[in-house]
N, C-alpha and C positions, 0 to 999 in steps of 0.2 A: 683820294685813292687813285693810284696809278691805273691807267686803262689804255695801254699801248695797243695800237691796231696796225696790222700789216698795210692797210690802205693808206696810212699816213707816212709810209716810207719803210723800206727794209733793206738789208744788206744781202745781196745774192752771193752766197759762197758755195762752191761745189762741194759735194760730199767728200770727194777725194782730197780736197784741200783741208777740210775739217779733220779728216782722218790723219793726214800728214802732220797737222799742227798738234794733234794729241800725242804724237810720238817724239816731240822735240821739247827740250827743257828751256823754258823762258822764265826770267825773273818777273816778279809782280809788276815792276815798272815797265819792262819790255812788253809785257802782254797788254798793259793799258795803252801804251803808245801805239802799238800795232792796231788796236781796235779803233783808235782815232784815225789812223791812216785808212783803214777799211771804211770808216764812216764818211770820210771826206772824198774817197775815190769811188769804190763800188757802191756806196750808199747814194751817190749822185750819178751813177752810170758812167763814171770816168775811170780811166786807167791810171792817171796821175793827177796830182794837184799840188799847188803851191800852198804850203802850210807854214805859217810863221811860228816861231818859238812861243810867242805870246798866246797863240791859239792852242798849242799843246798845253800850256800852263792853265788856261781858262777851262779847257775841257776835262783835264785830268786832275787839277789841283796839285800837280807835282812841281817841285822847285826846278827852275830852269837848268841849273848845273846837272841835276839828275836826269832831266830830259835829254840833254846833250850826251850824257853818258849812255843812256838807254838807246838813243839813235845810233850812236857809234857801235854799240854791241850788235844791234840788229843788222847794221851794214856789214859788220865783220862776219856775221853768220850767213850773209847773202840772202836774208829773208826779205829785205826791202832794198830798193835801189834809190840812188840820189842823182838828180839831174841839176847841174849848176852848183854854184857855191856862193858864199857871201850872203847877200841880202835877198837873193832871188833863188830859192831852192824849191825844187819839186820832188815829191816823194811818191813812190809807187810800190806795190806789193809784188814780190817775185813769185809768181805762181808755179814756176817750174821747180818743184820741191826737191828734185834730184840735184839741184845746184846748191841747196842749203848745206851749210857746214855742219856736219854731224860730230858727235862726241867720239873720242877715241874708243876703238872696239875693245881694247883690253887695258886695264890699269894694273901695273905691277905694285903690289902692296908689300910693306915691310913684313918680315917673318913674324913679328909679334902680332900684327893684325890678322895674318893668315891663320896663325895658330888659334887665335880667339874665335875666328869664324868657323874653323873646322871642329874644334872641341866644344864650343858653346860655353866655355868657362870665361867669365869676365875677369880681365886683368886689371887690378887696381894699382895706381901709382902710390909710392910710399908716402908722398906728401898730401894725399887726398884726405880731406876732412870728412870722415864717415862715422856713422854710428852702427854698432853691431848689436842686434837685438836677437837674443836666443829664444827660439820658439819651443817651449817645453811641452806643447800639446802634440807634437809629432814624434813618431817613433825614431826617426833618424836624426833628431835634434838639429834640424836645418837652421842655418844662420842666415837671416835676411839682412841685406845691406840697404840702408836708407840714404839716398843721395841728397847732398846739399847743393846750394847754388854755386859753390866753388870747385866742384869736382872736375877732374880732367879724365876723359873727355866730357864736355858739358852736354846737357840735353839740348836738342835742336830747338825745342820750344823756348828755352831760356835765351838762346842766341837770337831767335826771331824777336822776342820781346825787347831785348837790349838794343838791337839795331833800330827797332821802331821808336824806342824812347829817345835815341840820339838822332833819329831821322837822317841817317848817314847814307842811305841808298845802297848799302852793301847787300849782296845776295847771301843770306845766311846759309843756304844749302851749299853754295859754291865755296864759302869760307870753311864750312865744316868738312866738305870733301877734300879740300886742299890739305888741311892739317891731319885728317884721318889717313890720307895716303902717306904722309910723312911720319906717321906713328906719334903724332903730337909732340914732335921735336921742333925746336927753334934753333937752327944751327946744330951745335953738338949737345945742347942741353934740352931737357924735357920741359915743356911748357908748364909754368907755375900759375899764371894768372891769365885766363882766357879773355877776360874783359880788356886787359891791357893789350892783348894781341889784336883784338877787334879795333881798338883805337889806333894802333900802329898801322893796321891795314887801311883804315879810314884815311889817315894822313898820307899814306903812300898813294892812294887813288886820287886824292885831292891834288897832290903835287903834279900829277900827270896832266892836269888841266890848267896849270899856271903858265901863261905865256912868257917867253923870254925874248928880249930885244923888241918889245912891242911898241907900236906907235902910241904917242901920248893921247890920252882920252880926248883932249880938246880938238886935236886934228881929226880924230875919228868922228867926233860929233859934227864938226863942220862939213866933213865929207858926206855924212849920212843926211844932214839937213839939206844939202845941195841936191840930194836925190829925192827930196820931199818925203822922207821917212818920219813918221810920227815920233814924238819924244818918248812915249811909252815903249815903242819898239826899239828905239835907240838904246834906252836904258836896259831893256831886257837882253839885247844883243851884247852889250858891253859886260853885263853881269855874267852872261854865258861864256864870254871870253876871258873872265878872271879878273876884271877890274873891280876895285872896291867901291863902296857907295861914296866914299869921300872923293875918290878920283873922278867918278862920274859927275858928282855935283859940281866940282871945280870945272870939269870940261864943258858942262852945260851952263856955266856962268851963274850958278846959284849961290 
C-alpha cells in the first residue's frame, strides 16, 4: 500500500504556477516530462539540473525518440529552458508564464464546420458507413445514426486508442483539431481513411528526427567514450539522434 508523506520530500509549486499550468494544453508525454523536471529541480531545491535522456526514460517509461520530441515541444512553448547542448544539458522550468507560448486566439473554420456548430445538425459524408435505425416509439419518427469505427470525422476516443496501440507519440487532440480546421480534407479530397492519415502523420513526424549528413556511429562512439560516457548513455543518445540498432552495434564493435 502506497503511503507517501510530505516529510519524505515534496515539490513546492506556487499556486499561481499551478493555475497557469491548468490553462495551457500539454500532451500526455509533455506533462510527464515536465513533472520529471519539477522532481529533479524544485524537488531538490534547485532551479536547474542536468538530466540525461536515460533518466527521463527510466522515470517515465517513455521511448527516447518521444522524449526528444516532448522536450523540443516544451522548449518551443517556452515552458522549459535548456542550458548547454550535446551530452551536458541542464533543464529548468520557466516560471514566468507570461513568456509561455499561447495558442492562437482565433481559429478560422471552414464554412461547413461553422454551419454545423451554429445549427447543431451533424453533416455526414457520402462515403460514411452508417446504420440508420428508425425509432417508431417517438411521435416525430426520429432517426438515430449509429457511428462505426470508419466514420469521418472519427471519435476522439478511437483516435486515442489507435495512437496508443501504435505507440507513435502523436497527440490525438492536436491531430483531430488539425483536420477539423481543414474540414477533414486532404488536399482537394475529403479524407476517406482516418487511420491511414494517422500513419502518414506518424511517418512525417518521424522523418523530422532523421539526421542528414551525420557523423558515422563509430566516430561518435569513440568521441563519447573519450569523454567517459557509459555505454548505455552512448546507445540512448545515438538512438535519440536517429541511428539504427545495427549502426550502433557496429559502431560499438559488437
